[in-house]
KOLSEPA-373543 format. One line per 5 residues: their letters; for each residue x, y, z of N, C-alpha, C. Coordinates in steps of 0.05 Angstrom, whole numbers, plus 5000, padded with zeros to 4 digits. Atoms other than C-alpha are relative to their C-alpha. Layout:
// residues N
a	X:Y:Z:X:Y:Z:X:Y:Z ~ ... $
//
This chain:
// residues 404
xxxxx	4995:5007:4972:3148:8719:5334:4987:4973:5006 ~ 5010:5027:4994:3135:8652:5368:4971:5001:5009 ~ 5028:4999:4990:3068:8677:5395:4980:5001:4976 ~ 5017:4999:5023:3041:8684:5324:5002:4973:4985 ~ 5000:5024:5016:3021:8623:5283:5008:5007:4972 $
xxxxx	4992:4995:5027:3061:8626:5221:5011:4974:4989 ~ 4990:5024:5013:3084:8573:5171:5026:5006:4986 ~ 4975:4998:5014:3153:8562:5146:5000:4978:4979 ~ 4999:5020:5022:3154:8528:5078:5029:5000:4990 ~ 4972:5001:5008:3222:8504:5057:5005:4977:4980 $
xxxxx	4991:5021:5018:3252:8466:4999:5028:5007:4991 ~ 4973:4994:5008:3325:8459:4983:5011:4977:4983 ~ 4988:5020:5016:3365:8422:4930:5029:5009:4995 ~ 4972:4994:5004:3441:8421:4930:5014:4975:4993 ~ 4986:5024:5010:3493:8375:4900:5029:5001:5008 $
xxxxx	4971:5003:4996:3561:8349:4919:5009:4976:4984 ~ 4994:5022:5018:3589:8308:4863:4975:4987:4991 ~ 5025:5015:5007:3537:8254:4853:4980:5000:5022 ~ 5017:5000:4977:3506:8268:4921:4981:5023:4999 ~ 5020:4979:4999:3441:8306:4921:4988:5001:5028 $
xxxxx	5013:4996:4974:3415:8335:4987:4973:5013:4994 ~ 5027:4991:5007:3340:8342:4977:4982:5001:5024 ~ 5020:4999:4979:3288:8366:5026:4973:5001:4987 ~ 5028:5000:5011:3217:8348:5009:4986:5024:5012 ~ 5014:4976:4990:3175:8411:5014:4979:4992:5021 $
xxxxx	5020:5006:4979:3136:8411:5078:4996:5026:5016 ~ 5005:4977:4985:3105:8462:5123:4999:4993:5030 ~ 4999:5005:4971:3117:8466:5198:4992:5026:5014 ~ 5009:4977:4986:3079:8513:5242:5019:5007:5023 ~ 4984:4992:4977:3115:8553:5295:4990:4985:5025 $
xxxxx	5008:5017:4977:3116:8513:5359:4989:5018:5023 ~ 5010:4987:4976:3081:8531:5424:5022:5000:5020 ~ 4977:4999:4982:3138:8554:5468:4992:5002:5030 ~ 5010:5000:4972:3094:8553:5531:5001:4973:5013 ~ 5000:5027:4989:3102:8478:5540:5020:4982:4986 $
xxxxx	4982:5020:5012:3152:8422:5529:4984:4976:4990 ~ 5015:5024:5005:3097:8371:5522:4996:4994:4970 ~ 5004:5009:5027:3094:8331:5458:5020:5010:4979 ~ 4980:4989:5018:3158:8358:5428:5025:4983:4999 ~ 4974:5013:5002:3225:8332:5404:5021:5022:4995 $
xxxxx	4978:4981:5002:3286:8375:5416:5026:4985:4996 ~ 4973:5012:5005:3358:8362:5396:5020:5015:5018 ~ 4977:4987:4986:3421:8375:5436:5018:5012:4979 ~ 4985:4985:5019:3463:8427:5401:5026:5009:5012 ~ 4974:4993:4989:3538:8430:5416:5009:5027:4991 $
xxxxx	4992:4974:5012:3553:8488:5369:5028:5008:5009 ~ 4974:4994:4989:3625:8484:5391:5023:5000:4979 ~ 4979:5002:5021:3661:8480:5324:5009:5028:4992 ~ 4988:4974:5008:3708:8536:5304:5022:4995:4979 ~ 4977:5001:5017:3761:8552:5253:5025:4996:5018 $
xxxxx	4976:5001:4984:3832:8536:5276:5008:5028:5009 ~ 4991:4975:4987:3856:8591:5324:4978:5021:5003 ~ 5022:4981:4996:3788:8624:5324:4990:5000:5029 ~ 5010:4998:4973:3759:8649:5390:5020:4991:5020 ~ 4981:5009:4979:3792:8609:5446:5021:4981:4989 $
xxxxx	4980:5018:5012:3833:8567:5397:4993:4971:5000 ~ 5008:5028:4999:3796:8502:5411:4978:4996:4978 ~ 5018:5002:5023:3764:8484:5344:4980:4977:5004 ~ 5016:5025:4995:3735:8417:5370:5001:4982:4975 ~ 4996:5018:5022:3753:8389:5301:5024:4982:5004 $
xxxxx	4975:5014:4995:3818:8364:5330:5003:4997:5030 ~ 4996:5004:4971:3843:8340:5398:5028:5009:5009 ~ 4973:4996:4990:3918:8350:5401:5017:5018:4981 ~ 4986:4983:5019:3937:8398:5344:4984:5026:4996 ~ 5015:4975:5005:3919:8470:5328:4980:4998:4977 $
xxxxx	5018:5003:5023:3888:8448:5262:4996:4970:4995 ~ 5004:5028:5007:3857:8383:5238:5022:4990:4980 ~ 4980:5012:5018:3910:8339:5205:4995:4971:4997 ~ 5003:5029:5004:3913:8269:5178:5013:4987:5025 ~ 4991:5013:4976:3921:8225:5240:4995:5017:5025 $
xxxxx	5006:4982:4977:3901:8284:5285:4974:5015:4996 ~ 5026:4988:5004:3827:8296:5280:4981:4990:5022 ~ 5017:5007:4977:3773:8296:5334:4972:4992:4994 ~ 5027:5008:5007:3712:8274:5295:5001:4974:4984 ~ 5002:5025:5015:3690:8207:5266:4982:5003:4976 $
xxxxx	5018:4995:5022:3637:8235:5219:5004:5028:4988 ~ 4996:4975:5014:3637:8292:5169:4973:5011:4991 ~ 5026:4988:5009:3578:8340:5158:5000:5004:4970 ~ 5005:4993:5027:3550:8349:5089:4996:5030:4999 ~ 4999:4971:4998:3566:8423:5079:4990:5014:4974 $
xxxxx	5007:4989:5026:3535:8433:5010:4982:5024:5001 ~ 5017:4976:4999:3485:8485:5033:5010:5021:5019 ~ 4988:4981:4982:3532:8522:5080:5012:5024:4986 ~ 4988:4976:5013:3554:8593:5065:5031:4997:4998 ~ 4971:5004:5004:3626:8591:5036:5017:5015:5019 $
xxxxx	4983:4985:4982:3652:8645:5082:5000:4989:5028 ~ 5000:5013:4974:3637:8601:5142:5015:4973:5000 ~ 4986:5025:5003:3679:8543:5116:5030:5004:4998 ~ 4971:5000:5005:3753:8525:5114:5008:4973:4990 ~ 4990:5024:5012:3793:8474:5076:5015:4983:5021 $
xxxxx	4984:5018:4983:3823:8413:5111:5018:4984:4982 ~ 4982:5017:5016:3878:8365:5089:4988:4973:4992 ~ 5013:5025:5006:3827:8309:5081:4989:5001:4971 ~ 5005:5000:5029:3819:8290:5007:4975:4984:4993 ~ 5024:5013:5008:3750:8274:4980:5005:4983:4975 $
xxxxx	4995:5017:5024:3743:8221:4925:5003:5015:4974 ~ 4997:4985:5025:3738:8275:4872:5025:5017:5000 ~ 4975:4986:4999:3805:8303:4894:4998:5027:5015 ~ 5003:4974:4986:3776:8365:4929:5006:4996:5030 ~ 4995:5001:4971:3792:8383:5001:4973:5000:5014 $
xxxxx	5024:4999:4982:3738:8366:5052:5001:5027:5015 ~ 5002:4975:4986:3713:8429:5085:4984:4996:5026 ~ 5014:4999:4975:3692:8440:5157:4990:5029:5004 ~ 5012:4974:4995:3652:8498:5186:5006:5011:5027 ~ 4999:4988:4974:3653:8546:5244:4971:5007:5009 $
xxxxx	5025:4991:4989:3593:8557:5289:4999:5030:5006 ~ 5000:4971:4994:3616:8628:5304:4997:5015:4974 ~ 5008:4988:5025:3584:8649:5239:4970:4998:5000 ~ 5029:5000:4995:3512:8669:5245:4985:4984:4979 ~ 5014:5014:5021:3493:8639:5178:4999:4970:5004 $
xxxxx	5000:5029:4994:3513:8569:5202:4979:4993:5020 ~ 5020:5005:4980:3470:8572:5264:4972:5004:4988 ~ 5026:4995:5014:3413:8601:5222:4993:4975:4983 ~ 5005:5024:5017:3420:8542:5173:4992:4976:5017 ~ 5006:5023:4983:3420:8491:5229:4971:5002:5011 $
xxxxx	5027:4997:4991:3355:8519:5257:4980:4997:4977 ~ 5016:5005:5023:3327:8519:5187:4996:4970:4995 ~ 5002:5029:5002:3343:8445:5183:4979:4989:5019 ~ 5019:5009:4980:3304:8435:5247:4972:5006:4992 ~ 5027:4992:5009:3244:8474:5221:4991:4984:4976 $
xxxxx	5007:5015:5025:3245:8440:5153:4991:4972:5006 ~ 5006:5028:4993:3241:8372:5187:4980:4997:5023 ~ 5020:5003:4979:3191:8388:5241:5011:4995:5028 ~ 4987:5002:4974:3240:8386:5299:4995:5025:5016 ~ 5010:4978:4984:3218:8430:5357:5020:5022:5005 $
xxxxx	4980:4980:4994:3284:8465:5369:5024:4986:5014 ~ 4975:5010:4990:3348:8457:5409:5005:5008:5029 ~ 4989:4995:4974:3378:8452:5478:5030:5007:4995 ~ 4973:4991:5005:3442:8494:5473:5018:4993:5023 ~ 4981:5009:4979:3500:8464:5510:5017:5023:5009 $
xxxxx	4984:4979:4988:3535:8512:5557:5017:4987:5022 ~ 4982:5014:4982:3595:8479:5590:5009:5019:5022 ~ 4994:4983:4976:3610:8504:5660:5027:5013:4996 ~ 4974:4989:5003:3683:8514:5643:5003:5023:4981 ~ 4999:4979:5020:3666:8562:5587:4983:5025:5009 $
xxxxx	5019:4979:4992:3617:8607:5626:5015:5027:5002 ~ 4986:4974:4996:3669:8660:5644:5022:5005:4980 ~ 4979:4997:5020:3711:8652:5582:4993:5023:4981 ~ 5005:4975:5015:3717:8719:5547:5001:4997:4970 ~ 4994:5002:5028:3740:8695:5479:4990:4975:4986 $
xxxxx	5009:5025:5011:3702:8631:5466:4978:5003:4979 ~ 5021:4997:5019:3647:8660:5423:4973:4989:5009 ~ 5023:5015:4991:3595:8625:5466:4975:5018:5002 ~ 5024:4982:4999:3549:8685:5478:4992:5008:4971 ~ 5008:4996:5028:3552:8699:5403:4982:4978:4991 $
xxxxx	5016:5023:5009:3525:8629:5391:4972:5002:5011 ~ 5026:4998:4987:3468:8640:5441:4983:5021:4985 ~ 5015:4979:5014:3449:8705:5406:4992:4991:4972 ~ 5007:5011:5027:3452:8671:5337:4976:4981:5002 ~ 5021:5020:4997:3408:8615:5363:4974:5013:5007 $
xxxxx	5025:4985:4993:3358:8664:5393:4988:5011:4974 ~ 5010:4988:5025:3352:8700:5326:4988:4979:4982 ~ 5010:5021:5018:3345:8636:5287:4975:4986:5010 ~ 5023:5013:4989:3295:8605:5334:4975:5018:4996 ~ 5022:4981:5005:3252:8668:5329:4992:5000:4971 $
xxxxx	5005:4999:5029:3259:8669:5254:4985:4976:4989 ~ 5012:5025:5010:3239:8596:5243:4978:4988:5017 ~ 5022:5010:4983:3188:8588:5298:5008:4976:5016 ~ 4990:5022:4983:3231:8540:5339:5003:5009:5029 ~ 4995:4994:4972:3243:8537:5414:5029:4994:5007 $
xxxxx	4973:5008:4990:3309:8535:5452:5002:5003:5030 ~ 4995:5002:4971:3335:8522:5522:5030:5001:5005 ~ 4972:5002:4991:3401:8533:5557:5004:4975:5016 ~ 4994:5024:4985:3430:8468:5581:5029:5002:5010 ~ 4973:4998:4988:3489:8473:5629:5011:4971:5003 $
xxxxx	4986:5025:4997:3539:8416:5628:5020:5004:5024 ~ 4984:4997:4976:3573:8405:5696:5030:4994:4996 ~ 4972:5005:5005:3639:8385:5664:5015:5027:5004 ~ 4984:4976:4993:3690:8435:5692:4992:5012:5026 ~ 5009:4990:4974:3650:8448:5756:5011:4982:5022 $
xxxxx	4991:5014:4977:3677:8428:5824:4993:5015:5025 ~ 5007:4987:4975:3650:8443:5893:5024:5011:5015 ~ 4976:4993:4985:3720:8447:5920:5013:5026:4991 ~ 4985:4977:5011:3742:8504:5875:4983:5023:4991 ~ 5016:4978:5011:3682:8546:5855:4972:4999:5013 $
xxxxx	5028:4998:4990:3613:8569:5879:4982:4995:4976 ~ 5016:5007:5023:3571:8532:5828:4973:5014:4999 ~ 5026:4987:4999:3505:8559:5851:5001:5029:4992 ~ 4997:4971:5006:3528:8632:5848:5007:5004:4971 ~ 4992:4998:5029:3559:8620:5779:4976:4997:4982 $
xxxxx	5023:5004:5016:3495:8593:5750:4981:5023:5001 ~ 5019:4978:4997:3451:8648:5779:5011:5025:4986 ~ 4988:4976:5012:3499:8702:5756:4999:4998:4969 ~ 5000:5003:5029:3504:8673:5686:4972:5003:4989 ~ 5027:4997:5010:3429:8667:5678:4991:5029:5001 $
xxxxx	5007:4971:4999:3421:8739:5701:5012:5015:4977 ~ 4986:4985:5021:3472:8762:5650:4988:4993:4973 ~ 5012:5008:5026:3434:8724:5595:4971:5006:4998 ~ 5029:4995:4999:3366:8753:5611:4989:5010:4973 ~ 5009:4991:5026:3363:8786:5542:4995:4977:4981 $
xxxxx	5004:5024:5016:3367:8716:5513:4977:4983:5010 ~ 5021:5017:4989:3322:8678:5561:4973:5014:5000 ~ 5026:4986:5002:3268:8732:5554:4989:4999:4972 ~ 5010:5003:5027:3261:8715:5480:4973:4985:5000 ~ 5025:5016:5003:3191:8692:5459:5005:4972:4990 $
xxxxx	4993:5027:5009:3227:8631:5430:5012:4983:5022 ~ 4988:5016:4978:3257:8611:5497:4977:4984:5013 ~ 5020:5018:4991:3219:8551:5524:4991:5006:5029 ~ 5012:5000:4973:3172:8555:5584:4986:4974:5004 ~ 5015:5023:4994:3138:8499:5619:4988:5004:5028 $
xxxxx	5014:4995:4975:3086:8502:5674:5003:5028:5009 ~ 4999:4972:4994:3091:8577:5670:5027:5011:5007 ~ 4973:4992:4992:3166:8579:5683:5020:4997:4977 ~ 4979:5004:5019:3228:8589:5640:5015:4974:5007 ~ 4988:5026:4997:3265:8523:5629:5030:5002:5000 $
xxxxx	4971:5003:5001:3337:8507:5645:5007:4971:5006 ~ 4991:5028:4994:3373:8440:5644:5028:5001:5012 ~ 4974:5005:4989:3432:8419:5687:5007:4971:4994 ~ 4993:5027:5008:3467:8358:5657:5025:4991:5016 ~ 4975:5013:4989:3515:8312:5695:4998:4991:5028 $
xxxxx	5000:5010:4973:3491:8296:5765:5000:4969:4999 ~ 4995:5029:5000:3513:8225:5780:5020:4991:4979 ~ 4980:5006:5020:3562:8230:5722:5025:5017:5006 ~ 4978:4982:4992:3605:8290:5741:4999:5002:5030 ~ 5002:5003:4971:3620:8275:5814:5016:5020:5015 $
xxxxx	4986:4979:4986:3663:8335:5829:4982:5021:5013 ~ 5020:4984:4986:3599:8371:5848:4986:4982:5020 ~ 5010:5017:4978:3576:8344:5915:4969:4999:5000 ~ 5029:5002:4996:3506:8322:5934:4989:5025:5013 ~ 5009:4976:4986:3500:8380:5982:4999:5024:4982 $
xxxxx	4999:4978:5019:3521:8428:5928:4977:4998:4980 ~ 5022:5004:5019:3471:8397:5881:4973:5009:5012 ~ 5024:4991:4987:3415:8408:5931:4998:5030:5001 ~ 4999:4970:4999:3437:8481:5938:4994:5012:4973 ~ 5004:4990:5028:3438:8490:5862:4970:4998:4993 $
xxxxx	5028:5004:5007:3368:8461:5852:4982:5018:5016 ~ 5016:4983:4983:3339:8499:5911:5001:5029:4990 ~ 4997:4973:5009:3367:8565:5887:4987:5006:4973 ~ 5012:4996:5026:3345:8556:5815:4970:5000:5001 ~ 5029:5001:4998:3275:8537:5834:4989:5024:5015 $
xxxxx	5008:4975:4986:3270:8595:5883:5001:5024:4982 ~ 4998:4978:5019:3291:8640:5827:4980:4999:4977 ~ 5022:5002:5019:3232:8616:5786:5004:4983:4976 ~ 4994:5016:5023:3264:8566:5739:4987:4972:5002 ~ 5009:5028:5002:3234:8500:5716:5026:4984:4994 $
xxxxx	4973:5012:5002:3294:8453:5725:4998:4971:4991 ~ 4996:5027:5010:3309:8391:5684:5028:4990:5008 ~ 4974:5012:4994:3364:8345:5707:5007:4978:4980 ~ 4989:5022:5016:3405:8303:5658:5017:4983:5018 ~ 4988:5016:4979:3427:8245:5702:5010:4973:4989 $
xxxxx	4990:5026:5008:3462:8178:5699:4976:4981:4996 ~ 5023:5015:5009:3418:8124:5668:4988:4981:5021 ~ 5011:5017:4978:3410:8082:5732:4994:5017:5024 ~ 5004:4980:4979:3390:8143:5773:4982:4991:5022 ~ 5020:5007:4979:3332:8111:5811:5013:4982:5021 $
xxxxx	4986:5017:4980:3381:8063:5845:5012:5017:5022 ~ 4989:4982:4980:3407:8125:5882:4979:5012:5018 ~ 5021:4989:4983:3340:8139:5914:4998:4987:5027 ~ 5000:5014:4975:3353:8090:5970:5009:5019:5023 ~ 4994:4982:4978:3352:8128:6036:5026:4994:5013 $
xxxxx	4975:5002:4985:3418:8142:6071:5022:4986:4985 ~ 4978:5012:5016:3460:8114:6014:5022:5020:4997 ~ 4977:4982:5000:3529:8145:6020:5006:5010:4972 ~ 4992:4989:5026:3546:8192:5962:4977:5000:4980 ~ 5022:5001:5019:3477:8183:5931:4990:5028:4993 $
xxxxx	5011:4974:5009:3450:8240:5889:4969:4999:5001 ~ 5029:5001:4997:3379:8218:5906:4987:5025:5010 ~ 5013:4975:4991:3365:8282:5946:5000:5021:4979 ~ 5000:4981:5022:3384:8322:5884:4978:4993:4980 ~ 5020:5009:5020:3341:8281:5837:4972:5007:5010 $
xxxxx	5028:4996:4990:3280:8288:5882:4991:5030:4999 ~ 5007:4972:5003:3283:8364:5875:4994:5009:4971 ~ 5003:4993:5028:3281:8362:5799:4970:5003:4992 ~ 5027:4998:5012:3219:8384:5760:4997:4978:4979 ~ 5000:5020:5021:3238:8335:5705:5027:4985:5001 $
xxxxx	4976:5017:5001:3288:8277:5699:5004:4991:4972 ~ 4992:5009:5027:3325:8260:5635:5024:4981:5002 ~ 4977:5019:4998:3367:8196:5642:5016:5000:4974 ~ 4982:5000:5023:3428:8198:5597:5006:4971:4992 ~ 4999:5028:5008:3424:8132:5559:5019:4995:4977 $
xxxxx	4981:5004:5022:3477:8143:5505:5021:4979:5009 ~ 4981:5021:4993:3519:8079:5506:4990:4980:5019 ~ 5012:5018:4981:3472:8043:5553:4991:4974:4988 ~ 5010:5023:5014:3450:7992:5501:5008:5001:4971 ~ 4997:5000:5029:3458:7970:5429:4974:4989:4988 $
xxxxx	5025:5008:5013:3408:7946:5378:4989:4974:5011 ~ 5008:5026:4990:3406:7877:5409:4988:5001:5029 ~ 5009:4998:4972:3395:7899:5481:4979:5022:5005 ~ 5018:4977:4996:3350:7959:5469:4973:4992:5009 ~ 5027:5008:4993:3284:7922:5474:4998:4994:5030 $
xxxxx	5000:5006:4971:3301:7896:5544:5003:5025:5016 ~ 4996:4975:4986:3325:7965:5565:4974:5016:5000 ~ 5025:4985:5002:3261:7997:5540:4978:4987:5017 ~ 5022:5013:4986:3214:7945:5569:5004:4999:5030 ~ 4995:5002:4971:3249:7941:5636:5007:5027:5013 $
xxxxx	4990:4976:4988:3289:8003:5653:4981:5024:4995 ~ 5015:4976:5006:3248:8056:5617:4970:4997:5006 ~ 5029:5003:4997:3177:8029:5617:4991:4993:5028 ~ 5007:5009:4973:3179:8001:5688:5015:5015:5021 ~ 4985:4988:4978:3236:8025:5732:4999:5030:5000 $
xxxxx	5001:4970:5002:3241:8097:5707:4971:5010:5004 ~ 5027:4990:4998:3166:8104:5699:4989:4999:5028 ~ 5010:5003:4973:3150:8078:5768:5013:5020:5019 ~ 4986:4982:4983:3203:8120:5802:4990:5029:4996 ~ 5010:4973:5007:3180:8183:5766:4972:5004:5010 $
xxxxx	5027:4997:4991:3108:8170:5782:4999:5003:5031 ~ 5000:4998:4971:3123:8159:5856:5010:5027:5010 ~ 4989:4974:4992:3163:8224:5859:4984:5023:4990 ~ 5016:4978:5011:3113:8264:5819:5017:5018:4982 ~ 4981:4986:5017:3169:8284:5770:4994:4994:4971 $
xxxxx	5005:5004:5028:3160:8294:5695:5024:4988:4986 ~ 4980:5016:5013:3201:8257:5643:5008:5009:4972 ~ 4989:4997:5027:3245:8264:5581:5016:4976:4994 ~ 4985:5024:5009:3273:8205:5542:5020:5008:4979 ~ 4978:4995:5019:3340:8208:5505:5000:4978:4979 $
xxxxx	4996:5018:5022:3348:8176:5437:5026:5008:4985 ~ 4974:4995:5014:3413:8170:5397:5003:4980:4977 ~ 5000:5016:5024:3429:8142:5328:5021:4978:4998 ~ 4976:5017:5001:3494:8104:5343:5023:5016:5010 ~ 4977:4985:4990:3564:8122:5363:5026:4990:4990 $
xxxxx	4973:5007:5007:3636:8123:5342:5018:5024:5006 ~ 4982:4978:4993:3694:8164:5370:5029:4991:5000 ~ 4974:5012:5000:3756:8127:5350:5022:5019:4991 ~ 4979:4980:5008:3792:8187:5319:5009:5016:5024 ~ 4993:4985:4975:3788:8226:5385:5011:4981:5021 $
xxxxx	4992:5019:4980:3798:8163:5426:5010:4974:4986 ~ 4990:5023:5016:3843:8113:5388:4997:4973:5014 ~ 5003:5026:4986:3834:8060:5442:4972:4988:4996 ~ 5027:5009:5004:3760:8055:5425:4996:4988:4972 ~ 5006:5013:5026:3733:8010:5370:4986:5019:4981 $
xxxxx	5014:4984:5021:3712:8043:5305:4972:4990:4997 ~ 5029:5007:5004:3636:8045:5296:4991:4981:5022 ~ 5005:5019:4978:3627:8014:5365:4970:4998:5006 ~ 5029:5003:4998:3552:8028:5365:4988:5005:4972 ~ 5009:4996:5028:3530:8016:5292:4972:5011:4998 $
xxxxx	5026:4988:5005:3471:8053:5264:4980:4981:4987 ~ 5017:5020:5013:3445:7993:5225:4980:5014:4980 ~ 5016:4987:5022:3421:8037:5167:4975:5015:5011 ~ 5022:4985:4988:3377:8078:5214:4981:4983:5017 ~ 5019:5017:4985:3342:8018:5245:5003:5004:5030 $
xxxxx	4995:4996:4971:3374:8029:5314:4986:5026:5010 ~ 5012:4975:4992:3350:8101:5316:4970:4999:4998 ~ 5029:5002:5003:3281:8086:5290:4987:4984:5022 ~ 5010:5016:4978:3271:8032:5343:4997:5018:5025 ~ 5001:4983:4976:3287:8083:5398:4979:5021:4997 $
xxxxx	5021:4979:5004:3243:8137:5368:4972:4988:5004 ~ 5026:5013:4996:3184:8089:5364:4995:4992:5029 ~ 5002:5007:4972:3198:8064:5434:4994:5023:5018 ~ 5004:4976:4984:3202:8133:5463:4972:5012:4996 ~ 5027:4990:5005:3138:8156:5429:4979:4984:5014 $
xxxxx	5019:5018:4986:3102:8095:5457:4998:5005:5029 ~ 5001:4994:4971:3121:8115:5528:4990:5027:5006 ~ 5012:4973:4997:3095:8186:5517:5013:5016:5023 ~ 4987:4981:4981:3147:8226:5557:4990:5028:4993 ~ 5007:4972:5006:3136:8301:5562:5014:5009:4974 $
xxxxx	4987:4995:5025:3188:8308:5508:5023:4981:4995 ~ 4978:5017:5008:3241:8269:5470:5024:5018:4995 ~ 4975:4986:5004:3314:8292:5471:5017:4985:4981 ~ 4983:5013:5020:3354:8275:5409:5030:5007:5005 ~ 4971:4997:4995:3428:8265:5425:5015:4988:4976 $
xxxxx	5000:4971:5000:3455:8300:5386:4995:5010:4972 ~ 5004:4988:5027:3443:8347:5328:5027:4999:4984 ~ 4974:4994:5014:3517:8360:5311:5024:4986:5012 ~ 4978:5013:4985:3559:8313:5354:5015:4980:4981 ~ 4985:5018:5018:3605:8286:5299:5025:4989:5015 $
xxxxx	4977:5010:4985:3660:8277:5351:4996:4972:5010 ~ 5007:5026:4989:3625:8217:5382:4981:4985:4981 ~ 5015:5014:5021:3587:8199:5319:4970:4997:5006 ~ 5029:5001:4995:3517:8215:5346:4984:5021:4985 ~ 5013:4978:5015:3501:8272:5298:4977:4989:4982 $
xxxxx	5022:5007:5018:3435:8271:5260:4997:5021:4977 ~ 5002:4981:5022:3445:8333:5215:5012:4987:4975 ~ 4990:5013:5024:3463:8320:5142:5030:4993:5001 ~ 4973:5011:4997:3525:8277:5138:5009:4988:4973 ~ 4989:5014:5024:3571:8249:5084:4994:4970:5001 $
xxxxx	5004:5029:5002:3556:8179:5060:5027:4986:4996 ~ 4975:5015:5000:3608:8124:5060:5016:5004:4974 ~ 4986:4997:5025:3625:8131:4986:5011:5029:4995 ~ 4992:4972:5003:3636:8207:4995:5022:5008:5019 ~ 4981:4994:4979:3686:8203:5052:5028:5004:4989 $
xxxxx	4972:4997:5008:3759:8226:5047:5014:4973:4998 ~ 4985:5025:5006:3808:8174:5022:5026:4998:5017 ~ 4975:5000:4986:3867:8193:5067:4997:5001:5030 ~ 5005:5001:4971:3835:8187:5136:4975:4984:5004 ~ 5024:5017:4995:3786:8137:5165:4978:5017:5014 $
xxxxx	5024:4987:4989:3717:8167:5178:4977:4981:4997 ~ 5025:5016:5001:3648:8137:5188:4980:5016:4984 ~ 5022:4987:5015:3594:8153:5137:4974:4986:5005 ~ 5025:5013:4999:3521:8140:5135:4998:4983:4975 ~ 5002:5019:5022:3498:8085:5087:4995:5014:4974 $
xxxxx	5002:4987:5026:3502:8101:5013:4971:5001:4989 ~ 5027:4999:5010:3428:8086:5003:4982:5018:5016 ~ 5015:4981:4984:3407:8139:5053:5004:5029:4990 ~ 4997:4972:5006:3393:8212:5040:5016:5013:5022 ~ 4983:4987:4979:3442:8258:5077:4985:5009:5024 $
xxxxx	5016:4990:4978:3385:8285:5120:4981:4979:5011 ~ 5019:5021:4993:3353:8217:5133:4994:4999:5030 ~ 5005:5001:4971:3362:8221:5209:4983:5023:5009 ~ 5018:4978:4994:3330:8289:5212:4971:4993:4993 ~ 5027:5008:5009:3271:8261:5173:4988:4980:5020 $
xxxxx	5010:5019:4980:3265:8203:5223:4992:5015:5026 ~ 5006:4985:4975:3267:8251:5282:4975:5017:4997 ~ 5024:4985:5005:3215:8296:5250:4975:4984:5000 ~ 5023:5018:4999:3169:8238:5240:4992:4992:5028 ~ 5006:5006:4972:3175:8219:5313:4988:5024:5014 $
xxxxx	5011:4976:4988:3162:8291:5333:4970:5003:4993 ~ 5028:4998:5008:3096:8290:5294:4983:4979:5015 ~ 5015:5020:4986:3075:8225:5327:4997:5006:5029 ~ 5002:4993:4972:3091:8249:5397:4980:5024:5004 ~ 5018:4978:4999:3054:8314:5384:4971:4990:4999 $
xxxx	5027:5011:5003:2993:8274:5362:4992:4985:5025 ~ 5007:5014:4975:2997:8231:5425:4993:5019:5022 ~ 5006:4981:4979:2993:8294:5467:4975:5017:4993 ~ 5024:4985:5007:2932:8321:5430:4977:4994:5018 $
//
């Protein structure tokens, strides 16, 4: 259990052709789930399915029942060499050795278990599980299965987890958002009561992502949501648009400032806000000065988002391929170092498994290992498949030390 100090020692060696996925043996103690301070969590979509499984949306494709050449919704491909075979399926994408590339389903407990093992092996604190508003009442999506799998894996590996609601699909005009959140959290009490579920300042943690981004939920509705959640005893994190403090001006029409001021913690969503050339200015100005001053004045705690790069041209053909290059990990490392230096309560890694938009940090295929009959983005050939997990784990250790 998370309340006991135990060590998880892990070492794995697997091979795909000439590609070896090696984890250096390391020990990571079970995290303290009573506080977010000094930790690094990753966002976990966990939305991948086999074709026609659960609700039929596999998230591997955008406009076809199954992934096909020319019809695929991801720009990167996970390295699946350590995945259980019964959780995989063949695709029409041909690897250089002539074999079919395989994708996985998250609605397979062994996959979620493996993902949390990756987190533990690399010293990552755990995951914020994405729960899209539009899927809350969906009977066949497998989403509650995923939450239960994550709970079991977090307890097994001494990690923490949090439910993060995404406002996409919510609208004040058509649904009672406050009542929906409260009812859903009540129905998930067997999950949020887990010793692995994160607490902070003595309260269970929940995140609501999208204020200032998803504008179908009104400011008044946002105030009602925050008020109700806090009255119900939740510690509430808000994932907000990256220029959020500009909305704090009094009497600004349509401003979400009144919502932000009710938050216990603010997490500006910075994916796409800068590239490797503009990051230093963003860090030194927006994050170190504007965000820090606004949070200090409001008495609100902070979380900083980091991301490795981005590419989503297969799902969005109008977008440029590799539009936010990773620069062999340099872009990610700069952000990790910058975030640690600012000492937020915790760092949020966007994302663990988001191969759709090319922000994933779990083990990925390298450029020379990619299929030959469809364009995909690989990590550099001189990198280990789990290099980004290693970088994140290193930052987690540094931030933990800063909070000692």
